[in-house]
BAVEXSE-876067 format. One record per atom (N, C-alpha, C): residue in one letter; atom name; x, y, z. Coordinates in steps of 0.001 Angstrom, whole numbers, plus 500000, padded with zeros to 6 digits. Example, Ala and Ser with C-alpha at 12.3 -4.5 7.8 and 13.67 -1.06 7.14 Angstrom:
// BAVEXSE-876067
ATOM  roke  tido    east   north      up
ATOM     A     N  513190  494310  507800
ATOM     A    CA  512300  495500  507800
ATOM     A     C  513200  496700  507800
ATOM     S     N  512850  497750  507080
ATOM     S    CA  513670  498940  507140
ATOM     S     C  512900  500030  507870
//
This chain:
// BAVEXSE-876067
ATOM  roke  tido    east   north      up
ATOM     M     N  966981  684511  399473
ATOM     M    CA  967902  683722  399547
ATOM     M     C  968139  682472  398487
ATOM     T     N  969405  682532  397733
ATOM     T    CA  969486  681624  396677
ATOM     T     C  969386  680391  396880
ATOM     Q     N  969066  679489  395980
ATOM     Q    CA  968995  678109  395782
ATOM     Q     C  970339  677394  396224
ATOM     E     N  971133  678156  396020
ATOM     E    CA  972674  677802  396024
ATOM     E     C  972973  678452  397809
ATOM     G     N  972536  679122  398294
ATOM     G    CA  972716  679608  399395
ATOM     G     C  971844  678445  400662
ATOM     I     N  970505  678283  400000
ATOM     I    CA  969895  677018  400583
ATOM     I     C  970597  675837  400924
ATOM     T     N  971168  675235  399597
ATOM     T    CA  971993  674380  399389
ATOM     T     C  973466  674267  400409
ATOM     Q     N  973966  675264  400338
ATOM     Q    CA  974945  675483  401374
ATOM     Q     C  974714  675472  402795
ATOM     M     N  973731  675917  403423
ATOM     M    CA  973191  675900  404669
ATOM     M     C  972634  674309  404990
ATOM     S     N  972054  673700  403957
ATOM     S    CA  971739  672544  404475
ATOM     S     C  973027  671524  404301
ATOM     D     N  973851  671949  403545
ATOM     D    CA  974814  670964  403614
ATOM     D     C  975773  670998  404802
ATOM     A     N  975837  672372  405223
ATOM     A    CA  976596  672410  406677
ATOM     A     C  975732  671909  407930
ATOM     T     N  974257  672383  407751
ATOM     T    CA  973428  671412  408860
ATOM     T     C  973735  669907  408608
ATOM     D     N  974190  669225  407934
ATOM     D    CA  973855  667906  407389
ATOM     D     C  975263  667771  408349
ATOM     N     N  976269  668748  407737
ATOM     N    CA  977857  668378  408399
ATOM     N     C  977988  668197  409868
ATOM     I     N  977316  669167  410354
ATOM     I    CA  977024  669374  412052
ATOM     I     C  976406  668442  412438
ATOM     K     N  975414  667763  412235
ATOM     K    CA  974754  666411  412701
ATOM     K     C  975858  665526  412291
ATOM     A     N  976288  665503  411468
ATOM     A    CA  977384  664141  411113
ATOM     A     C  978338  664364  412249
ATOM     K     N  978992  665345  412309
ATOM     K    CA  980139  665518  413551
ATOM     K     C  979595  665081  415120
ATOM     A     N  978279  665755  415138
ATOM     A    CA  977501  665527  416569
ATOM     A     C  977457  663754  416888
ATOM     D     N  977160  663492  415626
ATOM     D    CA  976564  661906  415895
ATOM     D     C  978054  661210  415954
ATOM     D     N  979442  661432  415492
ATOM     D    CA  980548  660928  415532
ATOM     D     C  980790  661581  416944
ATOM     L     N  980750  662454  417503
ATOM     L    CA  980992  662738  418925
ATOM     L     C  980289  662048  419763
ATOM     Q     N  978985  661637  419640
ATOM     Q    CA  978038  661143  420616
ATOM     Q     C  978907  659519  420860
ATOM     G     N  979461  659425  419475
ATOM     G    CA  979855  657667  419505
ATOM     G     C  981043  657552  420095
ATOM     Q     N  982177  658717  419853
ATOM     Q    CA  983304  658662  420771
ATOM     Q     C  983110  658983  422109
ATOM     A     N  982364  659538  422812
ATOM     A    CA  981998  660087  424566
ATOM     A     C  981302  658699  424654
ATOM     A     N  980705  657772  424117
ATOM     A    CA  980261  656902  424326
ATOM     A     C  981529  655515  424880
ATOM     G     N  982463  655806  423639
ATOM     G    CA  983508  654743  424037
ATOM     G     C  984151  655318  425189
ATOM     V     N  984268  656413  425132
ATOM     V    CA  985270  656890  426087
ATOM     V     C  984822  656628  427673
ATOM     V     N  983303  656957  427406
ATOM     V    CA  982809  656522  428904
ATOM     V     C  983145  655062  429089
ATOM     D     N  982789  654267  428217
ATOM     D    CA  982906  652792  428387
ATOM     D     C  984186  652204  428888
ATOM     Q     N  985420  652864  428406
ATOM     Q    CA  986728  652755  428679
ATOM     Q     C  986767  652974  430286
ATOM     V     N  986350  654216  430534
ATOM     V    CA  986572  655099  431877
ATOM     V     C  986240  654074  432948
ATOM     K     N  984696  653494  432221
ATOM     K    CA  983845  652482  433421
ATOM     K     C  984847  651302  434043
ATOM     E     N  984938  650877  432914
ATOM     E    CA  985951  649594  432838
ATOM     E     C  987193  650150  433624
ATOM     K     N  988072  650760  433263
ATOM     K    CA  989066  651186  434213
ATOM     K     C  988866  651393  435767
ATOM     V     N  987807  652482  436286
ATOM     V    CA  987482  652837  437096
ATOM     V     C  987238  651423  438039
ATOM     G     N  986267  650275  437189
ATOM     G    CA  986131  649132  437491
ATOM     G     C  987173  648473  438329
ATOM     E     N  988023  648326  437399
ATOM     E    CA  989397  647344  437729
ATOM     E     C  990080  648218  438784
ATOM     L     N  990365  649296  438921
ATOM     L    CA  991000  649908  440127
ATOM     L     C  990270  649624  441061
ATOM     A     N  989040  649609  441242
ATOM     A    CA  988474  649487  442614
ATOM     A     C  988623  648093  442932
ATOM     D     N  988440  646903  441896
ATOM     D    CA  988694  645794  442193
ATOM     D     C  989782  645284  442925
ATOM     T     N  990794  645759  442170
ATOM     T    CA  992350  645719  442467
ATOM     T     C  992804  646595  443893
ATOM     H     N  992014  648045  443977
ATOM     H    CA  992952  648412  445107
ATOM     H     C  991417  649121  446163
ATOM     G     N  990320  648620  446073
ATOM     G    CA  989290  648849  446880
ATOM     G     C  989326  648825  448077
ATOM     D     N  990081  647539  448723
ATOM     D    CA  990320  647011  449979
ATOM     D     C  991304  648177  450494
ATOM     K     N  992460  648373  449760
ATOM     K    CA  993669  649248  450233
ATOM     K     C  993000  650775  450410
ATOM     V     N  992137  651506  449430
ATOM     V    CA  991339  652573  449741
ATOM     V     C  990336  652413  450911
ATOM     S     N  989642  651560  451361
ATOM     S    CA  988817  651759  452118
ATOM     S     C  989626  651317  453481
ATOM     G     N  990797  650440  453427
ATOM     G    CA  991843  650234  454811
ATOM     G     C  992057  651570  455157
ATOM     L     N  992952  652605  454238
ATOM     L    CA  993689  653543  454451
ATOM     L     C  992081  654756  454857
ATOM     I     N  991110  654319  454495
ATOM     I    CA  990246  655633  455057
ATOM     I     C  989907  655451  456365
ATOM     D     N  989817  653897  456644
ATOM     D    CA  989134  653563  457847
ATOM     D     C  990064  653755  459183
ATOM     K     N  991669  653908  458652
ATOM     K    CA  992906  654069  459743
ATOM     K     C  992871  655397  459862
ATOM     A     N  992530  656548  458667
ATOM     A    CA  992265  657945  458917
ATOM     A     C  991260  658321  459940
ATOM     T     N  990313  658011  459680
ATOM     T    CA  989251  658373  460318
ATOM     T     C  989228  658096  462016
ATOM     D     N  989821  656345  462101
ATOM     D    CA  990228  655982  463313
ATOM     D     C  991268  657014  463890
ATOM     M     N  992289  657692  463267
ATOM     M    CA  993201  658533  463478
ATOM     M     C  993015  660014  464119
ATOM     I     N  991784  660134  463434
ATOM     I    CA  990737  661743  463738
ATOM     I     C  990124  661462  465102
ATOM     D     N  989482  660042  465301
ATOM     D    CA  988528  659564  466437
ATOM     D     C  989645  659809  467486
ATOM     E     N  990647  659034  467518
ATOM     E    CA  991846  659237  468378
ATOM     E     C  992192  660444  468779
ATOM     K     N  992697  661188  467972
ATOM     K    CA  993310  662757  468142
ATOM     K     C  992345  663384  468725
ATOM     T     N  990938  663392  468125
ATOM     T    CA  989968  664213  468732
ATOM     T     C  988784  663843  470297
ATOM     G     N  989678  662537  470624
ATOM     G    CA  988825  662236  471395
ATOM     G     C  987287  661419  471161
ATOM     G     N  987365  661465  469641
ATOM     G    CA  985975  661151  469289
ATOM     G     C  984747  662159  469059
ATOM     K     N  985395  663313  469136
ATOM     K    CA  984458  664584  468889
ATOM     K     C  983811  664811  467497
ATOM     F     N  983983  663962  466614
ATOM     F    CA  983485  663995  465263
ATOM     F     C  983469  662439  464798
ATOM     S     N  983203  661650  465933
ATOM     S    CA  982609  660049  465567
ATOM     S     C  981732  660310  464543
ATOM     S     N  980660  661069  464489
ATOM     S    CA  979542  660751  463470
ATOM     S     C  979902  661269  462526
ATOM     I     N  980763  662097  462254
ATOM     I    CA  981320  662476  460863
ATOM     I     C  982161  661232  460092
ATOM     T     N  983145  660816  460987
ATOM     T    CA  984153  660110  460592
ATOM     T     C  983241  658562  460354
ATOM     D     N  982214  658302  460837
ATOM     D    CA  981555  656903  460873
ATOM     D     C  980947  657068  459318
ATOM     K     N  980446  658108  459132
ATOM     K    CA  979631  658459  457667
ATOM     K     C  980556  658356  456653
ATOM     V     N  981881  659131  456871
ATOM     V    CA  982866  658857  455872
ATOM     V     C  983322  657565  455465
ATOM     D     N  983602  656686  456710
ATOM     D    CA  983837  655405  456554
ATOM     D     C  982595  654065  455766
ATOM     E     N  981353  654986  456206
ATOM     E    CA  980093  654174  455371
ATOM     E     C  980114  654562  453950
ATOM     V     N  980216  655780  453710
ATOM     V    CA  980141  656171  452269
ATOM     V     C  981133  655788  451183
ATOM     S     N  982434  655719  451764
ATOM     S    CA  983484  655516  451133
ATOM     S     C  983511  653906  450904
ATOM     G     N  982663  653151  451871
ATOM     G    CA  982686  651627  451812
ATOM     G     C  981686  651570  450612
ATOM     K     N  980597  652208  450528
ATOM     K    CA  979513  651944  449644
ATOM     K     C  980288  652487  448512
ATOM     A     N  981104  653545  448189
ATOM     A    CA  981294  653851  446811
ATOM     A     C  982368  652912  446229
ATOM     V     N  983089  652520  447039
ATOM     V    CA  984511  651250  446466
ATOM     V     C  983662  650028  446103
ATOM     G     N  982311  649586  446988
ATOM     G    CA  981536  648873  446807
ATOM     G     C  980758  648617  445300
ATOM     A     N  980421  649963  445256
ATOM     A    CA  979689  650265  444172
ATOM     A     C  980094  650118  442748
ATOM     L     N  981855  650435  442874
ATOM     L    CA  982619  650233  441666
ATOM     L     C  982957  648865  441647
ATOM     Q     N  983302  648040  442337
ATOM     Q    CA  983352  646899  442308
ATOM     Q     C  982468  645885  441757
ATOM     G     N  983019  644664  441104
ATOM     G    CA  982561  643612  440487
ATOM     G     C  981273  644179  439478
ATOM     S     N  980237  643445  439785
ATOM     S    CA  979093  643449  438674
ATOM     S     C  978210  644455  439096
ATOM     N     N  978319  645515  440163
ATOM     N    CA  977447  646621  440698
ATOM     N     C  978200  647556  440220
ATOM     D     N  977248  648312  438752
ATOM     D    CA  978331  649096  437955
ATOM     D     C  977116  650572  438051
ATOM     N     N  976374  650735  439445
ATOM     N    CA  975764  651707  439669
ATOM     N     C  976598  653007  439400
ATOM     A     N  977427  653011  440239
ATOM     A    CA  977879  654417  439846
ATOM     A     C  978670  654748  438690
ATOM     A     N  979571  653903  437874
ATOM     A    CA  979568  653726  436768
ATOM     A     C  978552  654270  435806
ATOM     D     N  977649  653524  436002
ATOM     D    CA  976162  653945  434979
ATOM     D     C  975896  655083  434846
ATOM     A     N  975923  655803  436308
ATOM     A    CA  975507  657102  436322
ATOM     A     C  976187  658379  435622
ATOM     V     N  977610  657729  435534
ATOM     V    CA  978650  658612  435107
ATOM     V     C  978251  658135  433340
ATOM     S     N  977894  657030  432994
ATOM     S    CA  977768  656740  431550
ATOM     S     C  976515  657502  431038
ATOM     D     N  975480  658053  431826
ATOM     D    CA  974000  657824  431323
ATOM     D     C  974455  659757  431430
ATOM     A     N  974948  660217  432384
ATOM     A    CA  975209  661947  432126
ATOM     A     C  976140  662298  431003
ATOM     A     N  977180  661297  430422
ATOM     A    CA  977782  661395  429054
ATOM     A     C  976630  661126  428116
ATOM     S     N  975880  660260  428158
ATOM     S    CA  975005  660257  427213
ATOM     S     C  973890  661375  426999
ATOM     D     N  973743  662110  428342
ATOM     D    CA  972497  662998  428188
ATOM     D     C  973308  664080  427714
ATOM     V     N  974610  664364  427729
ATOM     V    CA  975211  665297  427348
ATOM     V     C  975450  665470  425616
ATOM     A     N  975858  664200  425464
ATOM     A    CA  975833  663843  423783
ATOM     A     C  974673  664124  423232
ATOM     D     N  973409  663872  424135
ATOM     D    CA  972027  663866  422885
ATOM     D     C  971786  665514  422894
ATOM     A     N  972226  666165  424141
ATOM     A    CA  972028  667828  424134
ATOM     A     C  972740  668326  423173
ATOM     A     N  973951  668446  423086
ATOM     A    CA  974987  668267  421973
ATOM     A     C  974306  667842  420254
ATOM     K     N  973690  666692  420437
ATOM     K    CA  973432  666511  419145
ATOM     K     C  971723  667446  418950
ATOM     D     N  971092  667314  419978
ATOM     D    CA  969620  668064  419752
ATOM     D     C  969964  669648  419420
ATOM     A     N  971281  670044  419965
ATOM     A    CA  971531  671746  419685
ATOM     A     C  971600  671865  418238
ATOM     T     N  971941  670793  417438
ATOM     T    CA  972285  671064  416171
ATOM     T     C  970995  670752  415168
ATOM     K     N  969774  670490  415694
ATOM     K    CA  968956  670179  414916
ATOM     K     C  968355  671696  414596
//
């Protein structure tokens, strides 16, 4: 391989690394925006969502004579926890999404090394 070819490959590699860094920064910014918006929606509408799920599971229990109450109770519990995790300062759910996006971005960056 000629010196010119080596230089071109090095330049291409540097270009790919720079683009990966840029994409990682963009992904982090998008994740932060999504995290903020989901938190806002949960704060604004979380009680409505929980209330609607409770009504739906109560109706299922009523129509089935409680045949599936263990399942509907679990749905109520999990949905309440999910809404709670997204509300206020409890960012566990949103942080998990953020961490996953960071891992993907890091993997993309590592693939260009």
